[in-house]
N, C-alpha and C positions, 0 to 999 in steps of 0.2 A: 471458636472455629476449629474444627478438627480436618484431619487431612486422611483419606483412605486411599489403600492401593485398589487394584482392578479385582483383588479376591476378597474384600470387605476388611482387611485389615487396617487398624490404625497405623498411620506412619509418623515415627517421631519427627518432631520440627526440628531439622539439623540446622537451620539459620535462623536464630533468634535476634531480634533487634538489639543492637548493643546499647550501652548506657548513654553514649552520646547521642544517638538517634532519637531516644526517648527523651532525653533532656531537651533536644532541640524542637522536638514537636509537642511536647507535654508542657513545659515550662515556659512561663513569661519571658525569663531572662535568655532562654534558648532562641527565641525568635529571631534577633539580630544575626546570631550565627547561622541560622538555617537560611535566613535572606542573603547572606554573603556567599554560603557554600553553594547555593543555587543559581548564582550568577554564571553567566557563560565564561566570563574570564577565569572565574575559579575552577569551572569544569574543564577548561582548556589545560589549566595549570596542573590539575590532577591528571588529566590524560597524558600530558607530557611526560609526567612522573612514571605512569603506568606503562608507557612504552619504551622507557629507558632500561638498561641493564640493572639499574639500582632497585628495581622493583622485583627482581628475578627471585630473590629469597622470599618474598611475599606468596609467589607462586607455589613454591614447594610446601610453605606452611599451610596454604588452602588445601593441597592435595592430602595432606595428613589430617587437617581439622575435620574435612567433610568426608573422609573415606573414598576418595575418587580413585577409581581403578585405571591407571594409565594404560594398561594393557590393552584397553579398549580403543585407544586414541592412535592415530597415525603416527605420532611423534611422542615422545617420552621427555625430551629436553626443550627447553623454553629460553628464548632471549630475554623476555622480560613478563611481566604479569599479564599485559594485554595478548601477549603471543601464547601464553597459556588459556586465557580466558576464551579466545576465539579458536581454540584447537579444533581439529576436524576429527570426527569419530570413524571409525572403520564402518563401511557399509554394513558388513554383516552383523554388527552390534545394534543396527537400528534398522531391521528389515521394514520395507513400506508395504503395507496392506494394497494391493494392486486391484482388489475386486472394485470394478466401476461402481457399483452401488454402494460402497461402503465411504462413508466420510471418515477421514483420518485426522489424527492431531497435528498441527503444524510443527509442534515443538515439545521438548520435554516441559513440563510445567504442572502446575496446580489448576485444575480447570472447575470453574463454577458457570452453570447456565442459567439465563433468566429469558422469560418472554417478555417482548418489548409491548408494553401496555398501550392503551388507547391515548394516554397523556404523553407518551413517547419517554416515559420515564422507567428506568430500572435501576437495580440496586446494586452498588459495588461498594464493598466494605462498610456496609451499613449507611451508606448516603446516597440520595436519589440522583440521578444523571439522565439527561436527554440526549438521544442519539445525535440530535442538532448540535448540541453542545461539542460532543466527542467530534464531529466532523466540520466544526468551525461554522455551523449554519448553513451548511450544505442542504438544499431542498432535496436531495435524492433520499434523504432520511424517511420522508413519507412513505415510500415504497416499501419500507420494512417493518410498518405497524403490524402487530400481531405475530411477528416473526421471532427469530431466536437470536440472543446476543450471548455469545460464548467468550468467557473471560479466562485467558491462559496466562497465569501469573508465574513468572520464572523467577527463581532465587539464584543466589550466587552460586550454588552448589550445581544448578542445572547446565546442561548442554545449551549454549546461546546461539545455535544455528537454527533456522526455520526453513521449511520446505512449502511448496504448493501442494494444496489439498486435493487437486484434480487436474486433469488436462484442460487446456484453454489458452484464452488470450488476456491480456490486462489492457486497462487504460494507463494514462501517464500518472506519476506519483503526484500527490498534493500534499505539500509540507505545511504544517501549522506551527508557526513559531511560538514559544511558551517558555515560562520558567521552569527549570528542570527539578520538580519536586519528587520525592521518592513514592515508590508503590510497594514499599516493604509492608508487611503486615504488623501493625503496631496496635495491640489490643486497648480498646478503650478511649483511643485519641479522637476518633470520629473526624479525621481530616479528609477534605475533599482533594484527592492527590492528582486526579486526572486533568481537571479543568485547565490548570496552568502547565501542564507537561508539553514538551515539544512532541510531535507526533506526525507521522507519515501514513496516508491510507491510498488505496487504490481500489478499483472495482475490478474484480476478476470475472470475466465471461466464463463460465465453466461448462464443461459438457454434460454433467449429470446432475448438478446443484443450481443451475441458473447463475443469476448475477449474486455475487457474494463480495462484500466490501472487506477488506482486510486492513486493519489499522495496528501499526506498530507504534508503540508508546516509550518514550524514553523516560529516564528516571534520574534522581539526584547523581551527579558525577558521570553521568552518561552523555558524552558530547556528541556521539555519532550513532545512526542508525545506518547501517550499510546494506543497501539493497541492490540486487543484480539488474542489470539494464535491459536484458532480454524481455520482449513483450509475448512472446510465444513459449509455452511450456508445458511440459509432461507431469502428472502426478508424481509426487515424490521429490522432483528437481529442486535443489536449493534455491530460495528466494533470497536469502540475506542472512545478515547476523548482526547482534548487538555487541558493541565492545563494553568495556568494564562497568558494571553495575547491575543491579536487579531491573528487570524490565516486565513489559505485558504486550501480549497480542490480543487483539479483539477481532472476532468474526462476526459479521451481521449476515443472517440468512434469512430470505423471505418466509413467509407463513406457507405452511403445508408442503414444504420441501424436503425437510429431514425428521427423522425420528431417532432421538438420542439413545443411546444404551440405558438400560433400567436402572444400573447402579449411580450412572451419572444423574440421572433425574431424581433419583431417590436422595442422593447426597446434596445436590444442590437445594431441593425443597426443604431439607433440614438446616441449611446455612452452612453446609460443609463444601469442602473441595475434594476432587478427586485427582490423584496423580496419574498422570498420562506421560506416554513416550511418542517421540518424534515418529511418525509414520503409522502409528498403532490406530486400530479401528476405534472411533467413539460413538458411531451412529450409523444410520443406513438412509438411503433415499426412499422416500414415500412414493409408491407407484399405485396405479389404479388397478390393483389386484383385486380378486375375490375377497381377500381378507379386508380391504378397505371397504368394498361394496356392502359386505356383511356388517361392517361396522356402521356403515351409513343407515341400514335399514334397522339396526338396533337402536340407533338414536332416534330415529323418527317413531319408533315403538315406544322408547322410554318418555319421550315427550309428548306422546299422545295424551290428551286429557283422560280418557278412559283407562289406559295402562298407569299412568302416573298415579291415580287414585288407588288403584288396586295395590301397586308396589310401594306405595309410601315413600316415593322419590329415591329408592336406593339403586333402581336401573338408571335413573337420571343423573344420581351421583356420579356413577361409571361413565354414562355417555359424555358427560360435561368434561371429566377428565380426559377422555379419548378423542374428543373433538378435533383437537389440533393434529392429531394423525391422519384425518381424512384429506384426500385430494382437494384443491381449490375449489374445483367445481362442486364437489359434495358439500363443502363448507358453505358455499354460496346458497345451495339448495336448502341446507338445514337452516341458515339464518333467514332465509325467505319464508320457510314454514312457520318459525316462532313470529315472525312478523305478522303472517296472515292471523295466526292465532289471536294476538292482541289486537289487531285492527279489526277483526270481527267481533269480538265480544272484549272490549276493555273494562267491562262492568262485571268482572269475574275475579274470584280469589284464585291467584296462582301460587305455586309452591316457590319456595326460595331459589331452587335452581333454575327456573326460568328467568328470574330476575338477575341472578349471577350470569347466566348466559349473555343476556342483554348487556351488562356491564362489561363484559369480557369481549364479546364478539360483535354486538349490536353496532348500528349507525344511527345518523340523525334521522332515518326514515321511522325509527321508533319513537321519537319524541312525543308527537301529538298523542298517540294512544298511550304511552306510558304516562303522561300526564293526567289523562282521563282516568287512567286506572289508579293513580295514586289519590286523585280527588274521590274517586268511588270508596276507596278504602277509609279514608279520613272521615266521610261523611256516613257510610253505612257499616263499617267495620272498625271503628276507633279504637278498638281493644286488640286489634291486630298490630301491635307496635313494630314487631319485627319487620313484618311486611312493608309496612308504611316506610320504615327506615331503609329497607333494601331498595325500595322503588325509588326513593330519593338519592340514594347512593348511584343507582343506575343512570338516574336523569343527569346527575353532576357529571357523571363519566362521559354521556353523551354529549354534553354541551362543550367539553374541551377537544372532542375528537376534529 
């Protein structure tokens, strides 16, 4: 996994997993040490040390090691490591993009974006997770199917305070107790870091992006997630901060609400992260503008049987990629259009893009026609192996929705 800045340059990984972390996660003999270090009592003990003057020297070592410019912060002298870790930055060094239609990053971090698929799975560090698991089984996750999951990974050298992404109000905080495992990136270990982490989440009722769920995830040796108590907020207001340790923030946004910036999409699809800053633009609100309407017209034209045959599917490829940018109303109309095609004529050979569309955006209304379509292919077109497999894959996806 690589990290890119907003200009497309590769960012050196300034914080690498140390040998102890690799030993605890990668070796059988390290597991007992991992278990002990992740217990709450151990976390509190480390927290006591990090809040004491004994840890002050460690703070200045970190400043030198990570090249942190203390001139950007409100104070340059610290009483302890945690005093350094929770330092406040000068507002001029983290200007907040206040354009109402712009989605901003809540924190300094490495960002990767995912679409929440039909099975409610998304990928974090190479392993599948469900929104339901992240939220402790809360049924509200059903509202975010097809939406966007944004993972903001903070490392030790990042600024560990975070802000609200828009103006609005919030519901109460919900805490999920868990064992505090690390969220640091350790190549090749394939560990499931989030399921057992302590986390706090709330629903933000925002003016421009609807209901957004924000989750703060603690990590090894992080005993506390400090959130503000206010329930009414403005864009850019500080929401809270993490104490010592690497941490993660997750935003869940509903389908058809936000279009992310192109570089973030490109990097995420390639399995890479994008370095973003607190308050900086990372996307924009999708509106029912002429551009969206033209995109919808393009979608219908690309997926009409006549045009599809002429274009050999190229237009359909583009329309499939851009479908998530349409308004929710246009997405529903597009889905209904594809449904009518399959309902009216299931005994027809459709291109792969049709079946990919159903897999990604279809619902159980498609099942009957899709099963008839698959039966037709097996009986009449048995040599169309790719289409048969695609049809079966789409059917499997529909059954778990």
